MDTraj code that builds the backbone (N, CA, C; nanometers):
import mdtraj as md
import numpy as np

residues = "MET ASP VAL ALA ASN GLN ILE LYS THR ILE SER GLU GLU LEU ASN ARG LEU ASN ILE THR LEU VAL ALA VAL SER LYS THR LYS PRO LEU ASP THR ILE GLN GLU ALA TYR ASP ALA GLY GLN ARG ILE PHE GLY GLU ASN ILE VAL GLN ASP LEU VAL ALA LYS TYR ASP ALA LEU PRO LYS ASP ILE GLN TRP HIS LEU ILE GLY HIS LEU GLN THR ASN LYS VAL LYS TYR ILE ALA PRO PHE VAL ALA LEU ILE HIS SER VAL ASP SER LEU LYS LEU LEU LYS GLU ILE ASN LYS GLN GLY ALA LYS ASN ASN ARG VAL ILE ASP CYS LEU LEU GLN VAL HIS VAL ALA ALA GLU ASP THR LYS PHE GLY LEU ASP HIS VAL GLU LEU ILE GLU LEU LEU ARG SER GLU GLU LEU THR GLY LEU GLU HIS VAL ARG ILE ARG GLY LEU MET GLY ILE ALA THR ASN THR PRO ASN GLU ARG GLU ILE LYS ALA GLU PHE SER GLU LEU LYS SER LEU PHE ASP GLY VAL LYS ALA SER PHE PHE ARG LYS THR ASP HIS PHE ASP THR LEU SER MET GLY MET SER ALA ASP TYR LYS LEU ALA ILE GLU HIS GLY CYS THR MET VAL ARG LEU GLY SER THR LEU PHE GLY ASN ARG".split()
xyz = np.array([
    [0.0934, -0.1004, -0.0059],
    [-0.0074, 0.0042, 0.0042],
    [0.0914, 0.1072, 0.0055],
    [0.0424, 0.2326, -0.0870],
    [0.1204, 0.3385, -0.0724],
    [0.0549, 0.4430, 0.0357],
    [0.1575, 0.4334, 0.1497],
    [0.1023, 0.4852, 0.2610],
    [0.0891, 0.6455, 0.2377],
    [0.1931, 0.7170, 0.1782],
    [0.1883, 0.8566, 0.1377],
    [0.0670, 0.8901, 0.0852],
    [0.0144, 0.8227, -0.0134],
    [-0.0866, 0.8559, -0.0785],
    [-0.2308, 0.8340, -0.0084],
    [-0.2345, 0.7379, 0.0631],
    [-0.3345, 0.7155, 0.1381],
    [-0.3584, 0.8419, 0.2610],
    [-0.2342, 0.8670, 0.3127],
    [-0.2460, 0.9769, 0.4136],
    [-0.2873, 1.0961, 0.3549],
    [-0.2528, 1.1183, 0.2294],
    [-0.2898, 1.2518, 0.1753],
    [-0.4477, 1.2557, 0.1368],
    [-0.5075, 1.1268, 0.0516],
    [-0.6283, 1.1375, 0.0221],
    [-0.7101, 1.1292, 0.1461],
    [-0.6828, 1.0652, 0.2428],
    [-0.7781, 1.0736, 0.3697],
    [-0.7739, 1.2054, 0.4172],
    [-0.6519, 1.2313, 0.4446],
    [-0.6484, 1.3920, 0.5196],
    [-0.7314, 1.4894, 0.4592],
    [-0.7321, 1.4879, 0.3248],
    [-0.7834, 1.5841, 0.2454],
    [-0.9359, 1.5768, 0.2696],
    [-1.0017, 1.4510, 0.2651],
    [-1.1188, 1.4169, 0.2813],
    [-1.1711, 1.4724, 0.4303],
    [-1.1034, 1.4230, 0.5374],
    [-1.1188, 1.4533, 0.6777],
    [-1.1139, 1.6091, 0.6982],
    [-1.0223, 1.6750, 0.6377],
    [-1.0059, 1.8173, 0.6575],
    [-1.1288, 1.8998, 0.6193],
    [-1.1565, 1.8415, 0.4897],
    [-1.2990, 1.9193, 0.4561],
    [-1.4094, 1.9204, 0.5606],
    [-1.4124, 1.8190, 0.6278],
    [-1.5154, 1.7883, 0.7383],
    [-1.4738, 1.8206, 0.8480],
    [-1.3578, 1.8871, 0.8849],
    [-1.3260, 1.9313, 1.0014],
    [-1.2903, 1.8013, 1.1224],
    [-1.2520, 1.6837, 1.0698],
    [-1.2397, 1.5841, 1.1270],
    [-1.0791, 1.5689, 1.1711],
    [-1.0305, 1.5383, 1.2717],
    [-0.8760, 1.5242, 1.3006],
    [-0.8550, 1.3572, 1.2753],
    [-0.7213, 1.3303, 1.2035],
    [-0.7060, 1.2073, 1.1813],
    [-0.5915, 1.1631, 1.2747],
    [-0.6171, 1.0576, 1.3629],
    [-0.5105, 1.0012, 1.4257],
    [-0.4641, 0.8617, 1.3537],
    [-0.3653, 0.8577, 1.3046],
    [-0.2960, 0.7477, 1.2437],
    [-0.2367, 0.6357, 1.3566],
    [-0.3127, 0.5372, 1.3492],
    [-0.2864, 0.4346, 1.4287],
    [-0.1723, 0.3549, 1.3928],
    [-0.0494, 0.3735, 1.4756],
    [0.0692, 0.3161, 1.4173],
    [0.1273, 0.2059, 1.5010],
    [0.0573, 0.1470, 1.5929],
    [0.0666, 0.0216, 1.6620],
    [0.1158, -0.0882, 1.5706],
    [0.2098, -0.1442, 1.6176],
    [0.2881, -0.2641, 1.5363],
    [0.3552, -0.2209, 1.4094],
    [0.3648, -0.1011, 1.3769],
    [0.4221, -0.0407, 1.2628],
    [0.5639, 0.0058, 1.2852],
    [0.6426, -0.0418, 1.1798],
    [0.8004, -0.0093, 1.2092],
    [0.8125, 0.1421, 1.1971],
    [0.9320, 0.1889, 1.2518],
    [0.9704, 0.3342, 1.2511],
    [0.9832, 0.3756, 1.1004],
    [1.0115, 0.3095, 1.0149],
    [1.0254, 0.3768, 0.8717],
    [0.8952, 0.3944, 0.8100],
    [0.7860, 0.3102, 0.8441],
    [0.6498, 0.3218, 0.8047],
    [0.5942, 0.4620, 0.8572],
    [0.6296, 0.4656, 0.9953],
    [0.5679, 0.5856, 1.0486],
    [0.6442, 0.7192, 0.9981],
    [0.7624, 0.7073, 0.9595],
    [0.8331, 0.8250, 0.9170],
    [0.7765, 0.8479, 0.7826],
    [0.7423, 0.7626, 0.6928],
    [0.6874, 0.7563, 0.5697],
    [0.5444, 0.8645, 0.5944],
    [0.4570, 0.8172, 0.6852],
    [0.3451, 0.8805, 0.7040],
    [0.3863, 1.0304, 0.7517],
    [0.4788, 1.0455, 0.8252],
    [0.5376, 1.1734, 0.8840],
    [0.5612, 1.2640, 0.7495],
    [0.6387, 1.2030, 0.6865],
    [0.6834, 1.2700, 0.5519],
    [0.5616, 1.3217, 0.4583],
    [0.4693, 1.2501, 0.4581],
    [0.3316, 1.2831, 0.3770],
    [0.2609, 1.3815, 0.4482],
    [0.3170, 1.4437, 0.5634],
    [0.2315, 1.5449, 0.6407],
    [0.1609, 1.5046, 0.7727],
    [0.1520, 1.3610, 0.8127],
    [0.0731, 1.3158, 0.9138],
    [0.1663, 1.3664, 1.0548],
    [0.0934, 1.4332, 1.1226],
    [0.1544, 1.4518, 1.2625],
    [0.0950, 1.3855, 1.3728],
    [-0.0125, 1.3277, 1.3793],
    [-0.0645, 1.2852, 1.5052],
    [-0.0732, 1.1149, 1.4724],
    [-0.0067, 1.0560, 1.5847],
    [-0.0259, 0.9137, 1.5741],
    [-0.0695, 0.8654, 1.7120],
    [-0.1353, 0.7355, 1.6941],
    [-0.1792, 0.6783, 1.8208],
    [-0.1401, 0.5429, 1.8621],
    [-0.0844, 0.5218, 1.9671],
    [-0.0458, 0.3750, 2.0099],
    [-0.1115, 0.3093, 2.1202],
    [-0.1159, 0.1798, 2.1293],
    [-0.1941, 0.1139, 2.2263],
    [-0.1177, 0.0820, 2.3530],
    [0.0117, 0.0670, 2.3397],
    [0.0931, 0.0051, 2.4355],
    [0.2034, 0.1449, 2.4948],
    [0.2138, 0.1343, 2.6314],
    [0.2986, 0.2470, 2.6765],
    [0.4230, 0.2348, 2.6330],
    [0.4994, 0.1087, 2.6471],
    [0.6262, 0.0762, 2.6053],
    [0.6714, 0.1195, 2.4605],
    [0.5773, 0.1018, 2.3636],
    [0.5857, 0.1200, 2.2264],
    [0.5952, 0.2692, 2.1988],
    [0.5008, 0.3373, 2.2582],
    [0.4860, 0.4843, 2.2677],
    [0.6115, 0.5698, 2.3065],
    [0.6602, 0.5091, 2.4100],
    [0.7781, 0.5694, 2.4742],
    [0.8920, 0.5508, 2.3659],
    [0.9254, 0.4365, 2.3337],
    [1.0165, 0.4036, 2.2003],
    [1.0179, 0.4848, 2.0923],
    [0.8865, 0.4946, 2.0335],
    [0.8644, 0.5678, 1.9156],
    [0.8856, 0.7057, 1.9308],
    [0.8470, 0.7571, 2.0532],
    [0.8615, 0.9142, 2.0817],
    [1.0144, 0.9246, 2.0929],
    [1.0917, 0.8482, 2.1375],
    [1.2294, 0.8594, 2.1485],
    [1.2999, 0.8723, 1.9877],
    [1.2370, 0.7718, 1.9297],
    [1.3085, 0.7753, 1.7855],
    [1.2738, 0.8764, 1.6754],
    [1.1735, 0.9071, 1.6927],
    [1.0952, 0.9835, 1.5997],
    [1.0760, 1.1553, 1.6051],
    [1.0588, 1.2232, 1.4988],
    [1.0466, 1.3733, 1.5184],
    [0.9654, 1.4097, 1.6304],
    [1.0119, 1.5142, 1.7068],
    [0.9629, 1.5762, 1.8227],
    [0.8336, 1.6639, 1.8201],
    [0.7973, 1.6983, 1.6657],
    [0.6797, 1.7683, 1.6610],
    [0.5654, 1.6701, 1.6370],
    [0.5829, 1.5477, 1.6620],
    [0.4788, 1.4533, 1.6536],
    [0.3949, 1.4426, 1.7763],
    [0.2534, 1.4570, 1.7587],
    [0.1575, 1.4670, 1.8813],
    [0.1191, 1.2983, 1.8948],
    [0.1653, 1.2523, 2.0079],
    [0.1314, 1.1107, 2.0367],
    [0.0179, 1.0941, 2.1213],
    [-0.0759, 1.0059, 2.0618],
    [-0.1912, 0.9782, 2.1534],
    [-0.1939, 0.8477, 2.1952],
    [-0.2451, 0.8170, 2.3295],
    [-0.2472, 0.6787, 2.3747],
    [-0.3718, 0.6533, 2.3666],
    [-0.4098, 0.5354, 2.2842],
    [-0.5550, 0.5075, 2.2519],
    [-0.5968, 0.3640, 2.3133],
    [-0.4963, 0.2913, 2.3879],
    [-0.5282, 0.1722, 2.4449],
    [-0.5304, 0.1792, 2.5865],
    [-0.5790, 0.0602, 2.6497],
    [-0.5962, 0.0664, 2.7917],
    [-0.4865, 0.1179, 2.8809],
    [-0.5022, 0.1853, 2.9815],
    [-0.3758, 0.2685, 3.0427],
    [-0.3867, 0.2148, 3.1871],
    [-0.2792, 0.1512, 3.2352],
    [-0.2660, 0.1122, 3.3873],
    [-0.2102, 0.2275, 3.4453],
    [-0.2471, 0.2551, 3.5650],
    [-0.1992, 0.3491, 3.6356],
    [-0.0516, 0.3634, 3.6742],
    [0.0074, 0.2413, 3.6876],
    [0.1434, 0.2294, 3.7223],
    [0.2346, 0.2735, 3.5906],
    [0.1645, 0.3057, 3.4853],
    [0.2405, 0.3196, 3.3531],
    [0.2251, 0.4784, 3.3164],
    [0.1416, 0.5364, 3.3722],
    [0.1147, 0.6911, 3.3470],
    [0.2426, 0.7677, 3.3542],
    [0.3270, 0.7503, 3.4324],
    [0.4439, 0.8284, 3.4509],
    [0.5368, 0.8298, 3.3425],
    [0.5378, 0.7311, 3.2569],
    [0.6248, 0.7094, 3.1350],
    [0.5883, 0.7921, 3.0250],
    [0.4559, 0.8179, 3.0106],
    [0.3907, 0.9050, 2.9074],
    [0.3764, 1.0484, 2.9332],
    [0.3566, 1.0841, 3.0716],
    [0.3296, 1.2116, 3.1192],
    [0.3989, 1.3245, 3.0647],
    [0.5207, 1.3119, 3.0503],
    [0.6190, 1.4117, 2.9912],
    [0.5666, 1.4550, 2.8616],
    [0.5153, 1.3781, 2.7803],
    [0.5077, 1.4164, 2.6350],
    [0.3860, 1.3947, 2.5726],
    [0.2843, 1.2980, 2.6467],
    [0.1673, 1.2537, 2.5646],
    [0.0671, 1.3942, 2.5399],
    [0.0209, 1.3682, 2.3981],
    [-0.0860, 1.4933, 2.3725],
    [-0.2240, 1.4750, 2.4102],
    [-0.2478, 1.3407, 2.4168],
    [-0.4048, 1.3012, 2.4287],
    [-0.4061, 1.1856, 2.4801],
    [-0.4648, 1.1424, 2.6018],
    [-0.5008, 0.9993, 2.6351],
    [-0.6535, 0.9896, 2.6123],
    [-0.6780, 0.8569, 2.5014],
    [-0.8353, 0.8511, 2.4747],
    [-0.9068, 0.7898, 2.5707],
    [-0.8414, 0.6827, 2.6614],
    [-0.8899, 0.5970, 2.7363],
    [-0.9046, 0.5986, 2.8793],
    [-0.9367, 0.7086, 2.9365],
    [-0.9590, 0.7214, 3.0771],
    [-1.0816, 0.6733, 3.1168],
    [-1.0694, 0.5685, 3.1985],
    [-1.2031, 0.4981, 3.2456],
    [-1.2121, 0.4718, 3.3892],
    [-1.1563, 0.5727, 3.4662],
    [-1.1825, 0.5616, 3.6171],
    [-1.1216, 0.7148, 3.6789],
    [-1.1881, 0.7301, 3.7917],
    [-1.1336, 0.8506, 3.8609],
    [-0.9920, 0.8279, 3.9125],
    [-0.9821, 0.7064, 3.9504],
    [-0.8441, 0.6597, 3.9932],
    [-0.7190, 0.7079, 3.9025],
    [-0.7534, 0.6776, 3.7810],
    [-0.6603, 0.6839, 3.6527],
    [-0.6433, 0.8355, 3.6393],
    [-0.7640, 0.9192, 3.6339],
    [-0.7569, 1.0672, 3.6224],
    [-0.6660, 1.1203, 3.7291],
    [-0.6843, 1.0684, 3.8706],
    [-0.6078, 1.1294, 3.9761],
    [-0.4540, 1.1142, 3.9440],
    [-0.4167, 0.9669, 3.8955],
    [-0.2666, 0.9490, 3.8696],
    [-0.2371, 1.0539, 3.7475],
    [-0.2916, 1.0554, 3.6519],
    [-0.2581, 1.1456, 3.5394],
    [-0.2318, 1.2828, 3.6008],
    [-0.3243, 1.3483, 3.6734],
    [-0.3125, 1.4685, 3.7526],
    [-0.1818, 1.4756, 3.8209],
    [-0.1625, 1.3674, 3.8936],
    [-0.0359, 1.3692, 3.9685],
    [0.0829, 1.3840, 3.8967],
    [0.0908, 1.3023, 3.7834],
    [0.2069, 1.3128, 3.7016],
    [0.2007, 1.4276, 3.6159],
    [0.0998, 1.4887, 3.5706],
    [0.1084, 1.6042, 3.5134],
    [0.1585, 1.7296, 3.5944],
    [0.1338, 1.7114, 3.7305],
    [0.1749, 1.8183, 3.8154],
    [0.3264, 1.8053, 3.8170],
    [0.3810, 1.6751, 3.8373],
    [0.5185, 1.6729, 3.8283],
    [0.6077, 1.7084, 3.7205],
    [0.5389, 1.6937, 3.6073],
    [0.5729, 1.7487, 3.4816],
    [0.5535, 1.8969, 3.4339],
    [0.4761, 1.9623, 3.5304],
    [0.4459, 2.0951, 3.5328],
    [0.3812, 2.0864, 3.3771],
    [0.2706, 2.0344, 3.3560],
    [0.1828, 2.0462, 3.2477],
    [0.0386, 1.9872, 3.2637],
    [-0.0537, 2.0321, 3.2103],
    [-0.1946, 1.9937, 3.2005],
    [-0.1912, 1.8877, 3.0837],
    [-0.2657, 1.7660, 3.1237],
    [-0.2788, 1.6631, 3.0131],
    [-0.4180, 1.6563, 2.9566],
    [-0.4266, 1.6629, 2.8486],
    [-0.5652, 1.6353, 2.7900],
    [-0.6203, 1.4960, 2.7862],
    [-0.7384, 1.4684, 2.8153],
    [-0.7857, 1.3412, 2.8329],
    [-0.9074, 1.3105, 2.7824],
    [-0.9438, 1.1964, 2.7139],
    [-1.0939, 1.1879, 2.6700],
    [-1.1383, 1.0606, 2.7877],
    [-1.2738, 1.0743, 2.7950],
    [-1.3380, 0.9625, 2.8810],
    [-1.3853, 0.8606, 2.8002],
    [-1.3292, 0.7281, 2.8216],
    [-1.3825, 0.6299, 2.7501],
    [-1.5182, 0.5828, 2.7930],
    [-1.6095, 0.5697, 2.7003],
    [-1.7501, 0.5196, 2.7429],
    [-1.7780, 0.3875, 2.6662],
    [-1.8345, 0.2960, 2.7514],
    [-1.8623, 0.1626, 2.6792],
    [-1.9844, 0.1536, 2.6200],
    [-1.9840, 0.1446, 2.4896],
    [-2.1084, 0.1517, 2.4148],
    [-2.1289, 0.0234, 2.3316],
    [-2.0183, -0.0596, 2.3395],
    [-2.0156, -0.1929, 2.2400],
    [-2.0964, -0.2974, 2.3407],
    [-2.1520, -0.4249, 2.2356],
    [-2.2262, -0.5222, 2.3135],
    [-2.1258, -0.5983, 2.3680],
    [-2.0011, -0.5994, 2.3148],
    [-1.8968, -0.6951, 2.3775],
    [-1.8431, -0.6551, 2.5159],
    [-1.8362, -0.7528, 2.6133],
    [-1.7720, -0.7307, 2.7352],
    [-1.6275, -0.6895, 2.7456],
    [-1.5794, -0.7415, 2.6393],
    [-1.4232, -0.7159, 2.6552],
    [-1.3691, -0.5667, 2.6500],
    [-1.4513, -0.4847, 2.5913],
    [-1.4172, -0.3497, 2.5776],
    [-1.4102, -0.2829, 2.7056],
    [-1.2961, -0.1914, 2.7376],
    [-1.2950, -0.1046, 2.8594],
    [-1.4181, 0.0143, 2.8605],
    [-1.4110, 0.0814, 2.9511],
    [-1.4856, 0.2102, 2.9465],
    [-1.6073, 0.2207, 3.0703],
    [-1.6479, 0.3409, 3.0729],
    [-1.7332, 0.3722, 3.1652],
    [-1.8864, 0.3368, 3.1198],
    [-1.9715, 0.3027, 3.1941],
    [-2.1086, 0.3173, 3.1551],
    [-2.1729, 0.4329, 3.1829],
    [-2.2939, 0.4595, 3.1422],
    [-2.3457, 0.5881, 3.1526],
    [-2.3521, 0.6423, 3.2828],
    [-2.3971, 0.5589, 3.3895],
    [-2.4110, 0.6082, 3.5358],
    [-2.2720, 0.6330, 3.5857],
    [-2.1655, 0.5422, 3.5649],
    [-2.0392, 0.5927, 3.6078],
    [-1.9697, 0.7324, 3.5413],
    [-2.0005, 0.7360, 3.4291],
    [-1.9599, 0.8486, 3.3483],
    [-2.0178, 0.9931, 3.4258],
    [-2.1459, 0.9814, 3.4676],
    [-2.2193, 1.1055, 3.5020],
    [-2.1597, 1.1326, 3.6799],
    [-2.1437, 0.9892, 3.7383],
    [-2.1063, 1.0189, 3.8700],
    [-1.9422, 1.0662, 3.8614],
    [-1.8649, 1.0336, 3.7914],
    [-1.7297, 1.0809, 3.7781],
    [-1.7314, 1.2291, 3.7329],
    [-1.8142, 1.2826, 3.6403],
    [-1.8287, 1.4180, 3.5981],
    [-1.8705, 1.5014, 3.7213],
    [-1.9677, 1.4438, 3.8242],
    [-2.0332, 1.5082, 3.9396],
    [-1.9193, 1.4969, 4.0486],
    [-1.8328, 1.4364, 4.0464],
    [-1.7408, 1.4027, 4.1544],
    [-1.6749, 1.5324, 4.2053],
    [-1.6779, 1.5607, 4.3192],
    [-1.5895, 1.6774, 4.3749],
    [-1.4420, 1.6703, 4.3657],
    [-1.4100, 1.5545, 4.3563],
    [-1.2700, 1.5380, 4.3454],
    [-1.2380, 1.5942, 4.1857],
    [-1.3002, 1.5589, 4.1108],
    [-1.2895, 1.5977, 3.9615],
    [-1.2329, 1.7457, 3.9706],
    [-1.3036, 1.8192, 4.0186],
    [-1.2907, 1.9928, 3.9984],
    [-1.1348, 2.0176, 4.0677],
    [-1.0894, 1.9505, 4.1676],
    [-0.9555, 1.9797, 4.2092],
    [-0.8626, 1.9227, 4.1352],
    [-0.8799, 1.8632, 4.0148],
    [-0.7553, 1.7994, 3.9529],
    [-0.7126, 1.9000, 3.8367],
    [-0.6010, 1.9745, 3.8669],
    [-0.5881, 2.0969, 3.7907],
    [-0.4902, 2.0754, 3.6684],
    [-0.4211, 1.9464, 3.6672],
    [-0.3358, 1.9243, 3.5735],
    [-0.3903, 1.8131, 3.4693],
    [-0.5345, 1.7974, 3.4723],
    [-0.5887, 1.7217, 3.3702],
    [-0.7024, 1.8224, 3.3123],
    [-0.7233, 1.7823, 3.1814],
    [-0.8322, 1.8643, 3.1065],
    [-0.8971, 1.7610, 3.0191],
    [-1.0309, 1.7514, 3.0504],
    [-1.1378, 1.6736, 2.9884],
    [-1.1660, 1.7396, 2.8599],
    [-1.1152, 1.6594, 2.7409],
    [-1.1489, 1.7209, 2.6275],
    [-1.2778, 1.6748, 2.5390],
    [-1.3091, 1.5556, 2.6046],
    [-1.4261, 1.4756, 2.5422],
    [-1.4605, 1.3333, 2.5601],
    [-1.4989, 1.2707, 2.4745],
    [-1.5432, 1.1263, 2.5100],
    [-1.4822, 1.0228, 2.3837],
    [-1.4564, 0.9231, 2.4137],
    [-1.4242, 0.8209, 2.3181],
    [-1.4916, 0.7043, 2.3241],
    [-1.5423, 0.6239, 2.2193],
    [-1.5892, 0.5137, 2.2267],
    [-1.5512, 0.4066, 2.1183],
    [-1.5777, 0.2905, 2.1370],
    [-1.5505, 0.1835, 2.0388],
    [-1.6610, 0.1000, 2.0024],
    [-1.7105, 0.1073, 1.8820],
    [-1.8413, 0.0296, 1.8409],
    [-1.8131, -0.1366, 1.8608],
    [-1.9031, -0.1916, 1.8483],
    [-1.8895, -0.3366, 1.8562],
    [-1.8424, -0.3811, 1.7161],
    [-1.7494, -0.5150, 1.7248],
    [-1.6976, -0.5382, 1.5951],
    [-1.7857, -0.6528, 1.5363],
    [-1.8854, -0.5834, 1.4473],
    [-1.9896, -0.6651, 1.3993],
    [-2.0130, -0.6084, 1.2437],
    [-2.0614, -0.6912, 1.1535],
    [-2.1014, -0.6563, 1.0257],
    [-2.2164, -0.5782, 1.0064],
    [-2.3084, -0.5890, 1.1279],
    [-2.4164, -0.5103, 1.1514],
    [-2.4276, -0.3731, 1.1697],
    [-2.4620, -0.3027, 1.0523],
    [-2.4209, -0.1557, 1.0512],
    [-2.5393, -0.0709, 1.1279],
    [-2.6528, -0.1480, 1.1407],
    [-2.7502, -0.0879, 1.2229],
    [-2.7364, -0.0749, 1.3618],
    [-2.6523, -0.1998, 1.4180],
    [-2.5794, -0.1888, 1.5514],
    [-2.4952, -0.0892, 1.5778],
    [-2.4039, -0.0847, 1.4787],
    [-2.2936, 0.0191, 1.4991],
    [-2.3311, 0.1638, 1.4906],
    [-2.4522, 0.1917, 1.4022],
    [-2.5105, 0.3346, 1.3888],
    [-2.5593, 0.3574, 1.5167],
    [-2.6491, 0.2635, 1.5795],
    [-2.7119, 0.3067, 1.7188],
    [-2.6145, 0.3211, 1.8172],
    [-2.4968, 0.2435, 1.8296],
    [-2.3964, 0.3069, 1.9392],
    [-2.3077, 0.4106, 1.9045],
    [-2.2972, 0.4530, 1.7881],
    [-2.2534, 0.5940, 1.7498],
    [-2.3390, 0.7098, 1.7891],
    [-2.4528, 0.6664, 1.7531],
    [-2.5791, 0.7658, 1.7724],
    [-2.5793, 0.7999, 1.9285],
    [-2.5824, 0.6789, 2.0176],
    [-2.5989, 0.6885, 2.1499],
    [-2.4581, 0.7762, 2.2190],
    [-2.3517, 0.7303, 2.1571],
    [-2.2365, 0.8143, 2.2002],
    [-2.2309, 0.9538, 2.1742],
    [-2.2854, 0.9904, 2.0602],
    [-2.3088, 1.1394, 2.0332],
    [-2.3996, 1.2079, 2.0969],
    [-2.5036, 1.1451, 2.1335],
    [-2.6315, 1.2111, 2.2231],
    [-2.5420, 1.2319, 2.3675],
    [-2.4791, 1.1278, 2.4240],
    [-2.4024, 1.1502, 2.5298],
    [-2.3115, 1.2574, 2.5507],
    [-2.2376, 1.2745, 2.4311],
    [-2.1300, 1.3842, 2.4205],
    [-2.2233, 1.5118, 2.4419],
    [-2.3227, 1.5170, 2.3577],
    [-2.3832, 1.6581, 2.3555],
    [-2.4571, 1.6663, 2.4884],
    [-2.5146, 1.5823, 2.5655],
    [-2.5800, 1.5885, 2.6879],
    [-2.4541, 1.6307, 2.7916],
    [-2.3510, 1.5734, 2.7947],
    [-2.2335, 1.5969, 2.8700],
    [-2.1954, 1.7402, 2.8631],
    [-2.1637, 1.7727, 2.7173],
    [-2.1309, 1.8976, 2.6894],
    [-2.2214, 2.0173, 2.7578],
    [-2.3552, 1.9863, 2.7330],
    [-2.4491, 2.0924, 2.7996],
    [-2.4743, 2.0947, 2.9441],
    [-2.4562, 1.9915, 2.9978],
    [-2.4574, 1.9785, 3.1532],
    [-2.3375, 2.0245, 3.2146],
    [-2.2246, 1.9673, 3.1817],
    [-2.0933, 1.9988, 3.2468],
    [-2.0035, 2.0924, 3.1911],
    [-1.9987, 2.1323, 3.0718],
    [-1.8836, 2.1909, 3.0065],
    [-1.9508, 2.3251, 2.9052],
    [-2.0724, 2.3478, 2.9604],
    [-2.1264, 2.4600, 2.8751],
    [-2.0268, 2.5928, 2.8772],
    [-1.9855, 2.6177, 2.9742],
    [-1.8982, 2.7270, 2.9867],
    [-1.7517, 2.7390, 2.9479],
    [-1.7143, 2.6231, 2.8814],
    [-1.5710, 2.6161, 2.8355],
    [-1.5858, 2.5790, 2.6926],
    [-1.4643, 2.5986, 2.6186],
    [-1.4638, 2.5726, 2.4800],
    [-1.3763, 2.4396, 2.4722],
    [-1.3063, 2.3809, 2.5667],
    [-1.2151, 2.2803, 2.5485],
    [-1.2822, 2.1504, 2.5259],
    [-1.4178, 2.1352, 2.5803],
    [-1.4681, 2.0245, 2.5537],
    [-1.5359, 1.9921, 2.4157],
    [-1.4404, 1.9495, 2.3146],
    [-1.4604, 1.9535, 2.1953],
    [-1.4446, 1.8317, 2.0841],
    [-1.4016, 1.7155, 2.1642],
    [-1.3471, 1.6009, 2.0904],
    [-1.4397, 1.4810, 2.1075],
    [-1.4805, 1.4334, 2.0044],
    [-1.5451, 1.2829, 2.0073],
    [-1.4909, 1.1976, 1.9224],
    [-1.4092, 1.1190, 1.9913],
    [-1.3184, 1.0249, 1.9153],
    [-1.3853, 0.8801, 1.8985],
    [-1.4492, 0.8815, 1.7650],
    [-1.5150, 0.7500, 1.7455],
    [-1.4738, 0.7201, 1.6020],
    [-1.4876, 0.5740, 1.5634],
    [-1.4503, 0.5314, 1.4139],
    [-1.3175, 0.4839, 1.4106],
    [-1.3153, 0.3825, 1.3428],
    [-1.1707, 0.2967, 1.3323],
    [-1.2022, 0.2702, 1.1794],
    [-1.0990, 0.2052, 1.1336],
    [-1.0934, 0.1554, 0.9712],
    [-1.2116, 0.0990, 0.9371],
    [-1.2734, 0.0320, 1.0151],
    [-1.4013, -0.0518, 0.9468],
    [-1.5130, 0.0120, 0.9704],
    [-1.5136, 0.1143, 1.0505],
    [-1.6596, 0.1867, 1.0572],
    [-1.6336, 0.3598, 1.0664],
    [-1.5320, 0.3842, 1.0150],
    [-1.5218, 0.5428, 1.0391],
    [-1.6044, 0.6325, 0.9409],
    [-1.6695, 0.5535, 0.8459],
    [-1.7681, 0.6400, 0.7639],
    [-1.8988, 0.6469, 0.8211],
    [-1.9331, 0.5551, 0.9133],
    [-2.0634, 0.5681, 1.0073],
    [-2.0459, 0.6650, 1.1049],
    [-1.8955, 0.6649, 1.1565],
    [-1.8759, 0.7505, 1.2583],
    [-1.8801, 0.8903, 1.2157],
    [-1.8487, 0.9228, 1.0954],
    [-1.8522, 1.0654, 1.0470],
    [-2.0061, 1.1004, 1.0360],
    [-2.0818, 1.0109, 0.9812],
    [-2.2382, 1.0436, 0.9683],
    [-2.2958, 1.0715, 1.0959],
    [-2.2462, 1.0227, 1.2120],
    [-2.2950, 1.0378, 1.3457],
    [-2.2052, 1.1505, 1.4218],
    [-2.1355, 1.2338, 1.3711],
    [-2.0724, 1.3468, 1.4383],
    [-1.9698, 1.3413, 1.5108],
    [-1.8791, 1.2301, 1.4592],
    [-1.7298, 1.2294, 1.5142],
    [-1.6651, 1.3472, 1.4976],
    [-1.5564, 1.3829, 1.5921],
    [-1.4423, 1.4960, 1.5272],
    [-1.3187, 1.4507, 1.5205],
    [-1.3239, 1.3089, 1.5560],
    [-1.1531, 1.2391, 1.5535],
    [-1.1912, 1.0939, 1.5058],
    [-1.1106, 1.0552, 1.4032],
    [-1.1025, 0.9078, 1.3831],
    [-0.9781, 0.8516, 1.4087],
    [-0.9699, 0.7101, 1.4304],
    [-0.8602, 0.6442, 1.4564],
    [-0.8268, 0.5447, 1.3431],
    [-0.7382, 0.5399, 1.2555],
    [-0.7443, 0.4659, 1.1600],
    [-0.6091, 0.4024, 1.1309],
    [-0.5902, 0.2727, 1.1307],
    [-0.4732, 0.1932, 1.1250],
    [-0.4569, 0.1306, 0.9777],
    [-0.5344, 0.0194, 0.9562],
    [-0.5209, -0.0492, 0.8355],
    [-0.5519, 0.0290, 0.6979],
    [-0.6540, 0.1331, 0.7163],
    [-0.6999, 0.2141, 0.6020],
    [-0.5746, 0.2902, 0.5578],
    [-0.4681, 0.3254, 0.6378],
    [-0.3725, 0.4138, 0.5953],
    [-0.2468, 0.3261, 0.5742],
    [-0.2147, 0.2181, 0.6462],
    [-0.1094, 0.1363, 0.6545],
    [-0.1143, -0.0087, 0.5565],
    [-0.2459, -0.0329, 0.5360],
    [-0.2679, -0.1888, 0.4927],
    [-0.2871, -0.2656, 0.6050],
    [-0.3196, -0.3695, 0.5840],
    [-0.3242, -0.4772, 0.6867],
    [-0.1898, -0.5349, 0.7071],
    [-0.1784, -0.5806, 0.8427],
    [-0.0479, -0.6313, 0.8844],
    [0.0085, -0.7194, 0.8042],
])
top = md.Topology()
chain = top.add_chain()
for i, resn in enumerate(residues, 1):
    res = top.add_residue(resn, chain, resSeq=i)
    for name in ("N", "CA", "C"):
        top.add_atom(name, md.element.get_by_symbol(name[0]), res)
traj = md.Trajectory(xyz[None], top)
């Protein structure tokens, strides 16, 4: 697959729609990521902390690195100095650790709250009740080194488009509701990260502002 060509084509399409492209570079070698970088891509997503750190060290420093996989509290310290956005925050405990490491590095770390919308039990994320409880928590207001930028969700891995559309629609409604209830007076709650290679066109139809694409850009492993 011509990575540079794919990056340019998809970037142009998404730019017109004002949607941010995260190039999912997990399992990809440095030269492939460099090829995407040379084609103009600056935002890359990794699932595993060790891989993220290794690639941060090896590649150009103007890359914005996103952590899109499940994050354990004991790994936060390794990415806190440089991570641009953490997509997968699924507990107040994790937010507190990100805040602590943000303070140590004298920076505010942008985070998305991961919502569980899929039918599969294997996916991480907060359910609706847990999400609202976290947002209402008094402890959250004291966390000065994290900034909640929006929500992230992963749809069920299914060929059933109706099911995927229903899940994306639910996530968009939740995003709008949370914005109206908790972030009315701020501009920074602006990111709805949903849609991957198999379903990103459906996510676009349902109002995402960010998509996470791997095989669409880089081909299958």
